[in-house]
N, C-alpha and C positions, 0 to 999 in steps of 0.2 A: 320363665324367660319369654318375652314376646318376640316371635319370629316375624320375618318380613311379610309372609302371606297374611299373617294376622294383622300386622300394621296396616296393610293396604286395605283391609276391610273396615278399619276403624278411622284412619286418617283421611281427611278430605282437604280441599283447597284452603290454604291459609289465607288470612285476611289480606286484602290488597294493599293495606297501608304499611305492611311490614316489608322492608326492602330486602330483596334477595341478596344475601351476602355472597353467594356464589357468583353473582353477576356484577359485583361492585368491589372487587379486590384488586390490589396492585401487587402482583407476585414478584418476588425478587429473582425468580428463576427465569433466565432469558429463554426465549423461544427460538429454536433453530431448526433447520430442516433435518439435520442429523445430530442428535445429542444422546446422552444417556449411555445405555449398554453398548459395549463394543470397545475393544482396545485396538487402536489402529495398527500397532506393531506386534501385538501379542499372539500367542499361538491359538487363542480362542476366537480370533477375529472372524474366521470363516463360519463360525457357529452362530454368530449373532445375525438376526434377521433384519438387517438394515433396509430402509426403503429403496426400491428400485423402480424407476420409470423413465421412459423416453420423453415424457412431457417436460419441455424446457422451462427453466426458471423465468426467462423472459426472452422476448424478441426485440431487437433494436434495428434502427436504420433500414437499409434495403430489405433485410430479411423479414422484418415486420410487415412491410408492404407486400412482399411476395407471398408471405404466409396468408394474409387476409384475402388476397386475390385467389390463392389456391383453395382456401376454404370456400369462398363463394362459388368456385367452379366445381369442386368435388362434392360439395354438400347441396348442390342444386338450388342456390339462391334464386336463380332466374326462373326455375320451374315450380317453386313453392306455391305461388299464388294459384297457378292452374291446378296443381295437385289438390290443394285444399278445396277448390271450387268443385272438383269432381267427386269429392267424398259424399257418400250417402248419409248425411246427417240432417237432422230436422231443425236444429237451432241455427238461426242466421243473425249476423251482426253487420249492419251497414254503416260505414263511415263515409260520408260524402265529402270528397276533397274540394276545398275551396280553391279556385284556380289562382295560382300566382301569376303576376304579370310577366309576359314574355318580352321583357324590355331590358334585360341585362344579364350579367353573370350571377351565378349563385352566390349568396352571402349567408352570414351566420343566422340571419332571420329565417331564411329558407331552412337551414339546418335545424333550428329549434322547432319549427313547425312540422317539417316532414318526419323528423325522427320521433317526435311525440306521437304522431299518427302511427308510425311504424311500430313503436312499442305497444301501443293500444291494439293494433291489429294482430301482432304476433302473440300477444297474451290471449286474445280470443281464439286464434287458431289452435293454440295449445289447450285451451279449455274445451275444444270440441265444436266450435262454431264454424259455420261456413261464412267467411268474411267477404263482404261486397265492398270493394274499394277500387274505384277507377280514377287514376290521377288525371288532372286536367290543367289547362292553361287558359288564362284570359288573354286573348290575342288581339283585341280591338282597342281603339281609344287613343286619346290624346298622348299619353306617355310614350307609346310606341311610335305614333306618327311623328312626334317631335324629334325623337332620337333618330328615326330613319331619315328625316329631312335634314337634321343637323349634320349627318354624314355627307350629305350632298352639297352643303354650303349654298352658294348663290344659285347653283343650278336648279334648286327646287322651285324657284320663283316661276319657272317656265313650264312646270309639269302640269298635266291635266289631272283631274281627280282619279281617273283610272290608273294613271302612272304612279301617282302618290300611293294609291292602294297597293299596287304591286311592290313598290319599294318597302312599304310598311310590312307587308306579308313576308317578304324575304328576310327582313330584319327580325321579325317575330320567330320565324322558323329557325334561324340560326341561334337565337337566344334559347329557344325550347331545347334544341339539341345539346347545348352546353349545360343547361339546367338538368335535363334528363340524365345525362352522363354522370353528373355529380350525385343525383339522388340514388342512382344505381350503386355508385361507389360507396355511399353511406350505408348500403345494405337495406334500402327501403324495399319492402316486398310489394310487388305489383306485377301485372301483365303489362310490361312497358311497350308492347306492340299494340295495345288496345287502350289508348288514352283518349280523353276527349279534349277538343279544342273549340273555342267559341267561334272560330271561322269555318268549322265543319258545315257542310251544306245542310245536313239534317238538323243540326243544332240551330242554325239560322232560321230554318223553316218552322221549327217548333217555337222559336222566339216570336215570329210573326203571328203564330196562332195564339199565343198568350196575349200579345198586344191587342189583337182583335177581340178576344173574349173580354178583356177588360174594357175595351172601347164600347162593346155592345152593352155591357152592364152599366155604362155611364161613369166609370172610374177614370177613363182617359178623355181629355178634352183639350181644345186649343183656346188660348186666351192671350190677351195683351196685358202683361203685368210685370212688376219689377222682379228681377232675378239676379243672382250673383253673376257678374260678368267679368271675364278676364280680358282686359285690353291686350295683354301680351300674347295671348293665344287666340283671341277673337272668337270666343265661344262662351255660351252660358255654362255655368257650373252648378252642381248640386252641393249641398252642405258637406257631404262626405268627401268632396274633392277639394276641400279647403284645409289649410293649416293656419294656425294663428301665431302671428309674431307679436310677442308680448312687449317688444322694445320699439314698436313702430311709433314714429313721431308725426303727429298731425298738427296743422296750424289751426288752433281753436280761436274762436272770436266771440265777443259779446256784442250783440247788435240791437239797435232800436228799431222797432216797427211802430210808426206813429198811429195812434188811434184816430181814425177819421170819422167814425160813427160810434158814439158811446153806447154801451149796453143799456137797455131800457131801465133796468133796476139801478143803474149807477149814473143815470143822467143828471140827477141833482148833485151828486158828489163830484162828478167830472165836469159838469157843465160850466161851473164857475171857475174851474181850475185852468191854469195855463195849459199849453199843449202837453198832452200826456202820451207816453209811448209804453208799449209792452216791451219787456227786456227778454231776449232769447240768447241762448248759448249753443254753438254747434262746433263740432270738430271737422265738418265738411263744408267749408264756405262755398265751394264750387256748386253746391246744390241750391244756393239761395236764389239764382235766377229762375229755378223751377218751383219756387214756393207757391203754394195754393191756399195755405191756412196757417193759423197759429192755434195750437191745442192746449187745453188746460184740464185739470182734474176738478170735476164738479164738487167733490166732497172736501177738498182742501181749503185752507184759509189763505187768502191772498191779501197783499197790502199795497196801498198807494203810498209811495214814498217820495220825499223831496231830497234831491242831491244838494248837499251843502256847498259843494264846489261850484255848481253851475246853475242851481235853482231849477233845473229840469225835474220833471216828475215822471216816475216809472211805476209800472205795475209788475210785481213778481211775488212768488209764493212767500208767505210770512216766515217760514222756518229757515229760509236762505237769506234773509235780509242782511243779517250781520256779516255772514261769510262773504257775500257778494260785495258788500261795501268795502271789506278788507281787500278783496281782489282788485277792486277798482281804485284803491287808495283814496277813499273818500268816507263820508259819513252820510247815513240816510236818516232823515226825520220821517217817522211814520205819521202820515196824515189821517189815514182811515184803514180799516180792515173789513173784509167781506168774504163770503163764500165764493168758491170758483164758479158755482152755478149762476152767480149774479153777472158773470161775464157773457152770458148767452145773448146773442144778437149783436154783439159788438163787431166792428169791422176795422181792420188795420190797412194802412197803405203799405205798398212794397217799399223797401229802403231806397232803391234806385230806379225802379220801373214806375214811372209817374202815373200811368193809367191802370195799374194793376191793383186789385183789392184782395185782401186776405182775411176771410172771416175768422172770428174766434169760435172754436168748436170744442165740445167736450170729447175726451178720449181716455182710455184706460191705460195706455202704454206710457204715459208721462211718469217719470220717476223723480225722486227727490235726492238721490245719491249725488248727482252732479247737476250743474246747470241752474236754471232760474225757476223751474216749475212751469215754464211755458215753452212749448216745443215748436220750432220751425218745422213745417210739414210740406215735404215735396213728394207727392204720391209716386212719381216716376223713379224715385231713388230710395225708397224705404218700404219694407213689408208692412209695418204697422201704419205708415203713412198711406199706403195704398188701401188698407182696410178702412181708414177714415174717409178716403175719397169715394170708396164704394158706398158707404153709408150716406154720404151727403152729396153725391153726384158731382164731385169735383173733377176737373179736367186732369188727365194724366199725361202731361206734356213732357216728352223726353227730348232734350236738346243735345244729347251726347250720342256719337256714332259708335260703330263696332270697335274702333281703335281707341276709344276713350277721348276723342276730340270733340269740342263743342261744334255743333252744326251751325249752318247759316241762321237758323231760327233763334239762336241765342244772341244774335246781334253781331255787328262787324267787329266790335272790340274783343269779343271772345272767340269768334269763329276760328277753327283749326288749331286751337290751343288745347294741350293735354290737360285734362281736368285736375289731375293730382299735382301738377307742377305749375306751368305758366298760367293755366286757367284759374287755379286757386289764387295765385298772386294777383291776377288782374281783377278778380271779384273783390278781393280785399281792398285793392286800390279804388274800385268803384264805390265801395262802402265808405271809404275815407272821404271821397270827393263829395258825398252828400251828407257828411257829418253824421253818418249812421253807425260808425264803428266806435265803440267805447274802449275796447281792449283787444289786442291780439297777443297770443303767447303759444309757445310750443307745448304740446300735450302728449306725453308718452302713455300709450295704452295698447291693449291687445287688438290686433286688426287682422282681418282675413287676407290670406295670400293664396295665390294659385299654387296647388301642391306640386306642380311640375315645373313651372317657370320660376317659382319662388319670388314672384312679383305681386304687388298688391292688386286686389280686385276692387271693383266698384259695384254698386247696386244700380241696375239700369233696366227700365221698362222696355220690353220687346215682345214680339209675338212668338210664343213657344207652345210646346205640347207639355201638358202636365198630367200627373196622376193626383186625383183628389184623395190624398191620404187621410184627410179629415173624416171622410165617410168610411174608411177602412180601419182606422187605428183602434177604435173601441173593441172591435172583434179581434184584431191582432193582439191587443193587450190582454184580452181575456184568454186567448190561446197561449200566449207567452207565459202567463202565470201557471200554466199546467206543465211547462217544460222544466226539466231539471237543469238548473244553471249553476256551473261551478267556475269561480266562486259566486256565492249568492249575491254579493254586492253588484256584480255585473247585471243581474236581473233588474235592480233598481235603476241603474244607469240607462239601460235600454228602454225601460218603461218611460222614464223621463224624456228620453229623446223622441220616442213615439208621440208622447203627449204634446211636445212642442211643434211637431211637424204637421202642418195643415195642407201643404201641397208639395209635390215633388216634380221639379222640372226635369223632363226626360229627353228633351231635344238638344242636340249639339250641332254646332256649325262647323263640322269637320268632314273629312272625306273617308277616314278609315273607321268603318263601323257598319252596323246593319242599318239600312235605310228605314226611315219612318215611311211605311207603305201608303202614302197619301198622294193623290193628285189634286191640283187646284184649278178651278175655272179661271181662265185668264181675265175675264171681265169682273166677275163678282168676288173672286178670291175664295169662294166656298170650297171646302175640302170634300173630296170624293173618296170614300172608303166604305166598302160593304163586303158581304160574304163572297160575292162573285169575284171582286178584284183581289181579295186576299187569297182565295183558293187558287186563282190563276197565278199570282205572284209566288205562292208557295211551291207550285209545280216548277216554275222557272228557276227558283232558287235551289230546289232539289236537283235540278239538272245542271245549272251553271254556277251556282253559288251566288252570293249577294252582289258580286261584281256585275251581274247582268243589269242592275239598276243604272249603271253608268255606261255599259257597253252596248246594250240593245236599244234599238230605236223605239220611240213611243208606240208605234203600231204593234210592236210585240209585247211591250209592257202593259198596254191598255188596248187590246184588240177591240174592234168594233162590236163583235158579238158579245163580249163581256160588258162593254159600255151600254149597249142597248138594253141589257137586263135591268139596268137602273134608269132607263128612260133617256139616256144620252143619245146624241145623234152624230157628233163629229169629234174624232180624237183630237183634231187640231184646236179644239176649244180649251184643251187642258195642258197643263205643264206638270211635270213630276216635282215632288218636294226635294229639297236639297239637304235637309237635316238628317242626321243619323241618331240612333238611340244612345242614350247614356250607357256607359259601360257597366254601371251598377244594375241597370235593367238587363243588360247583356248577361252578366254573370248571375244576377238574381233570379233568372228563369232557368238556371241549370237543372233544378229539380225535375223539370218537365222532360229533359232528355236523359238524365242519369239515373233517376230513381224509378224507372220503369221496372215493374216486377217487385217493387218493395212497398206497395200500397201508397206510393207517393210521399213517403215520410222516412227519413233516415234515423237510425238510432243515435247518431252523433254528428254534429258539426264542431270542428275544433280549429279555432283560428285566433289571431292576435286581437287585442282589445280594440284596435282601430275598426274592426269589423262590426262592433256594436252599432255603429252608425252607418256601416257599409253593407257588406254581403249578408250578415245575419239579418239585417233589417230589410234589405231589398228582397231577400228570399222569402221572409215572413210576409211582407206586404203583398207580393205577387201571388203567393200560394193562398193566402187568406182571401184575396179578391176572387181567385178562380176556383179554388177547391174548398174554401171555408175550413181549412185545416193548416196546422203548422207543418213545414217541411222537415222539421227535426223534433226528436223527443228529448234530446239532451244537447246542451251547449257547454263546451269547455273553452274558457277564455284565458289566454296567456298574455304575459307582458312583452315589452320590447327588449331587444338586446342592447346592452351598454358595455363600454370597456370597463376594465377593473376598477377605475376610479369613479365609476358612475356617470361618465360622460357619454353623450351620443357620439357614435362613430361617424366620421366624416373623412372623405378622401382629401379634402382641402386641408384638414388638420393633420392628416397622415396617421390616424389612429385606428384605421379599419383593420379588423381581424378577418383574414381570408380563410374560409374553411378548406380550400385546396391546399394552402400552405400548412394549415393545422395537420392535415393528413399526410401530405407528401414532403413537407419541409420546404424551407426557402432555399435561396442560393447558398446561404451560409448556414450550415446545419448546427454550428455552435450557437448561433443566435436563434434560428428557427428550426428546431429538430423535427423530424417526422414523428407524429404521434399515432398515426393510423386512425381508422374509422371508429374503433371501439372507444378510444379516449374522447372523441367528439360526442359519441352517443352517451357516454358516462356523464359528460358535462351537462348534456340536455337533461338526463334523468335526475341528476342530483340537485339541479337548480330548483329554487322556489319559483316555479313558472307563473304563479299567480301575482307576482310583483315584477319589477323590472329585472331582467336576467343579465348578470355580468359575466364577462369572459375576458381572459388575458393569460399571459404566460404563467403567472403564479397559480391561477385556477387550473390551467391545463396540466401543469406539473403535479399538482395535488391529485388530479384525476389519474394521471399516469402512475403515481406512487400507490394509490389505492388499488388500482388494478394489479400492480405488482404484488401487493399484500394478498390479494385474492388468489393470484396465480400460485403463490407459495403455499397458501392453505390447501388449495386443490392438489398441488404437487405432493404435499405430505400425504394426503388421503390416497391418491393414485399409487404412490410408491409403497404404501403399507397394505394395499389391496392385491399386491402381486401374489399369485398362487391361491387366491380366494375366488371361489365360484358361488355366488349367492344361491343358486338353485340347489347346490349340494352341501355347502358349508354353513349356511345361515342357521342360527339357533333362534328359538322362540324367545320372546321378551321375558317370559317368566323364568327362563333358565339363565338369564343374563346377570352380570354384576349389577348392583344397585345403581352405580354411577352411569352405567350404560343405559339402563332403563330410564334414568333421570334425563340423559341426553335425548332419548327418543321422545320423552315428555316435552322437553324444551323444543325439539324439532317440530312436534305437532303444533305447538303454540306459534312457532316461527311461520310455519306453513299457513296457518289461519290468518295471522296478521299481515303477511305479505300479500296474500290473495285479496284481502279486504282493501289494502292500500292500492293495488292495481285497479280494483273496481271503482275506487274513488278518484282515479287519475292522479293520485298523489305519489308520483314516481320518486320524488325526493325522500318520502318516507320509506319506500322500498329500499333505496340505497342506504339509508340510516339503519334500518333493520338488518340489512345484509352485513354492513361493516361491524355493527355491534355483535352480531352472531359469530362472524369469523374471527374477530380479534379478541373479544371478551369471552364468549362461551366456548369457542373451539380452541384457538391458539393459546390463550392465557390460562385457560382452565382445563379443558378436557384433554388436549394433546399432551400437556405437561404431566398429566396423571397417567395416561395409558402408554406412554413411550416405553416404560420398563416392561410392561406386559407384551407389547408388540414386538420388541426387539429380543427379549430374553426368554420368553416361554417357548415351548415346543411349537412347531409350525401348526400342527393340528389341534393343539390344546384348546379345550372349550373356553378357557378364560381368554385366550387370544381370539378365538372365533367370535366371542361375545362382542369385543370392541370392533373387530373387523365387520361384523354384521351392522353395527351402528355406523361405521365409517362408510360402508356401501350405501346405506340409506341417506346419510348426511350428504355425501358427494352427489347423489342423484337429486335430492331435494334442492340443495344449494345451486347446482348447475341449472336446473329448470327454473329456479326462482329468478335468476338474472338473465336467462336466455333472451327474453324480449328486449332487454337493454343491450346486452353484449352478445349478439348472435355469433360473431366470429369466435370468441373465446369459448362459448358454450359448445359449439360444434367441435372445436379442437379438443376440449375435454372429453366429449363423447367418443371421439375417435381413439382416445388413449385409455379408455376403460379396459383393464386387462382381461375382463371376462366378457367383453362385448363379442357377440357372434356375427351379427350383420351390422356393418357400419352405415346405418341409415341416418338421415337427418334427425336431430333431437326434436325438431318441430313436427315430425311425423308420429311422435311417440306419446304425446299428451302432456298434461300439466303435472304439477307436484302431486305425489300420492302420499297420503298419511293414513294411519290407522287409528281408530278410536281406542284400540287396545293400548296404544302408546300413552294415552292420557292417564297419568297416575299422579294426581295432585299430592297424595300423601308422601310421595318420594321427596318432594321439595323440602319438607321438614327434616327428613333424615339427612339428606345431602347438605342442606344449608346449616343444620346443626353441626355436622362434622366440619364444615368449612369455617364456621365461627370459631371452633376449637383450633383448627389449623391456622387461622389468621392470628390468633393469640400466640401460637407456637412460632410461626414464621416472623412475627414482629419482634420476637425476643432474640432472633439470631440474624439480624440484618446483614445481607451480603454473604452469608454462610450457606453451605450445602446442607439441606435438611437430612440427606442420607448419612451424614456424619454423626447423627444422634439416635439414641434410643429414647423413646418417648413413653412417659407414664401419664395416663389420664385417669383422674379419679372423679367420678360423678355420683352424687348422692342418689339413692334409689328413687325412681320416679320415671316419668315418660322419657326424659332425655336419655337416661341410662338404657332404658329398654330400646330406644331408637338406635343407639350406638351398638347395642348387642346384636342387632340385625346385621351389622357390618363386621362384627368380630365376636364369635361365640366363645372361643377359648380366651383364657386370660392374657396370654402373651403370644404374639405371632409376628412373623416378618412377611407373611404372604397373604394377610387378610385384606378385605376390602377397606377396612378402616385404616390400616397401615398404608395402603396404596394412596388413599386420600390425603393422609398426613405427609406422605412422601419421605418418611423416616426409614431407617433401616429396620427398626423393630418397634412395635407398639404394645403396651400393656394397658388393658382396660380394667379398672378396679372400681369398687364402690367407695373406697377411701384410700388415701395414701398410706403406704407402710410407715411405721414409726420412724425408721431410719432415714426416710426421705422427707417426711413432713416438716422436719426441723430445718431443712436447708433453706437458704435465703432466696434462691432463685425459683421459688414456686410462683407460677402465674395463675391468676384467678380470673374467672369470667362468668357471665350468665348468658343464657339464650332463652328468648321468649318463644314458647311454642303456642301456635294457634291451631286449634282443631275445630272441625265442623263449622268452618267459616267464621271462626272467632267465638263460637259458643263455649268452647272449652279452651281455657288458657292456663298455661302453667309455665313458670319461670324455673328453668333448670340451671343449677350452678355447677361449675366444674373447676378442678385444679389440674394444672399441668406442670410437669417437671421434665426438662430435657437434659439428658446426660450424654457425654461422649459415648459413642457406640462401644460396646464391650467386646465385640468380635472383630475379626480382621476384615480388611477390604477384599471383596471377591474380585479376582482378576478379570472376570467376565462381565458381570452386571454392575460392578463398582459400588455395590451396597456393602455395608459392613455386617455381613451375615455369614462369613466363611470362618472355618476353624483355623485356617492358615492363609496368609496372603499369597501362597503359591498354589493353593488348590481351590477350585470353584466351590461355591456354597451348594447345599443339597439341591436347591431348586435348579441351579444351573447345571449341576452334574446330571440330573435327570434329563434336562433339556438336551445336553450334549449327546447323551446316548441315544436319544430319540432323533436328533438331527444328523 
């Protein structure tokens, strides 16, 4: 007979391809908090060891909210960050907090981001790391200034820059307090008295230092070039400040530009032809007055065509001839074809400005997807157009002011007209008046909007400060490729964004921000900035904050002694600049202030996907330029929050989910019940954060129900650990029942998988593993098996202590496994451990602990073999109580029989491990069925494939089962059919009663 110790030396992990039957069964036996042994009204009731615990099944309503606040208070949530920072540990983990805007109330996007960070930090605290996490806020910029001014209404028109700044700061401070209170209520661990704010004096001084270092290295420069411009907010914008409206409607036009000088190579072809025009298409007619050239692709084929309706002749790219003819409701006759390069040297006249010429020029940005293959080029209103102008020394004339109105230079017909409305209309009329317009139509396409005013932007040339990202991006891309990016697709997106970015406009025409620290000579306009002026301004800002730029006189901002160091002689010759720095530069230099003492690089930046072109990128570019290193070693990128139907949440639509209402409930609790902070945290953890994250009542109710299941599982374990002291009562694994050893083996596997999931920031996998373990492995399988032992054995019986030892280990591991996600529940469980001596915070006690001794892969075959047999048995008695049957199992001699013998050495027993797994009243294990049973019709047959040594040894064992009504009477105590009389306990219970 092969015994268990021998089996463990032989059997190894079974092949991964075999499904664990113990983990994939549907048991007919319901799982309840108290079932099994015990007669509620019988005289043996007091002898049954039913679970006892003060841990409540659930909290609801006001009690739930009070309990969470009580846990935060008694378990030291507010002191946890400081406690862990004071530990003498060598390992450090730095998560640099990307600053949220201080421009409104906390929303579910904040909750998603802050709770993800908190789960990460709490995991590392429990793993023994000293966590570096300083929460921060982005306090400057257009979003805050606009909201502050909106509160003032018309009054804001009369405010000075200093007054606007004060109003904006007050608005930001109020928003910060509201957001901070919410973050604390969500259980986010931090030293909330030591946060960073981008309007801090030291932060602003460090920012000037970074600006000057980049200026010294030639990365920062001033130039006159086209930038995204918001007429609605009267400022330049960076690409990261744009959002695209895919339903924007532009007025597109097909326009003739007459050829007034033929290209040299086409003189013979065009010389004899009637008047020829090149044909262009644009969605921005208002830019036509600023036209300086028409561009073509040298390598493409172009055609000279004749319009059958008018006999006019046009030049356009050959592959668009048919489609353009259809658009214009005509037919084109192709007269000749030629390469684009043959257009070199040609000159066109302007459609309605008689003395203006537009040369034909080669360019790479011309596309064939739309249009005619010939592009109208206005260098003041296009990035690629400007590049053409730079190559060919074209004029960059801008006839549009800060409000988006045509200036006097555009002519009296256009002056003071808004370019996107009346201006567009007038230009189209001017084209019609000169017979230059072939067609006008609405064109729906994606168009950039100001992310705050939600109004369309234009591209407009102006004098701005720029960072030459073209000279930084190669190094930045090289550094980024060494960063761990989760998900990996985000790496490709960010690399592509960097590749497209040639310069970054960092000047803004607003009041609320850090000033660009530059003075200008009144006559020459030359910028004055040097180490002397910067050092002096840094000292002023450290003393007064950046407000000093607007409040102190020039004599203090630029003292004569500082000016003389650069050869200047009179302060009155200079004026200070009026621009402020882009808020992406503002927040993108946070590493300079926050990562001191961390070698200038954080372990992790964790933000939403919009930061791929925002904070992630601005931080990388500034750090690369100054330090030649990335400010982060890992990036985790999460999606945006949507409602349950996948729609973007909007106040105007009325589908916004407010995290405060999620926690505290709405006015009508029947409609908006209070869920508490842990439900909000569960939602964050269980979501697939790497896509869009949905939230709504159904999702929140599911989260609440899952936490309820978890509480009941924990309550069962806590109740059955009453009277158990792990230090005195635990038994070693080798002395345990096989199923108990098997559960420790499963627990060791659970510990490993959960830890790996946390390391991968896959918190959704953590939740899936947790739910599978508590519902399938514990409630449906293990608890249903051990209830009889827990309730009906003697209190100190080793068989009972065996499963109590496992329950103590499982309760500890499971609680620690979800503690980073549900800190309130974890602390509550820890307070209710019946053997806890000092009720310290669970976060002071470390991560899950498992032992390599628990790992016994050979046990999987033993338990799963028994479970395969039990599945056959239970499937034959659907809906019936297994304890009503005596079971006979016949297994042919071989490995399967030897494995089952380790669970039951005697032929027939009611107290064996095999019988416990079968959940019958009595089990007989035989090598063949007795003759009197083998002829019965209700014999069940089955096979079980055994894999040993990783599949090197395989054997299929067959078995037969027959279940007969139990032969003995029902025990009045344990309710198994093992008693000689229904009035007297069975021998096992009789022994337990005398002991109890």
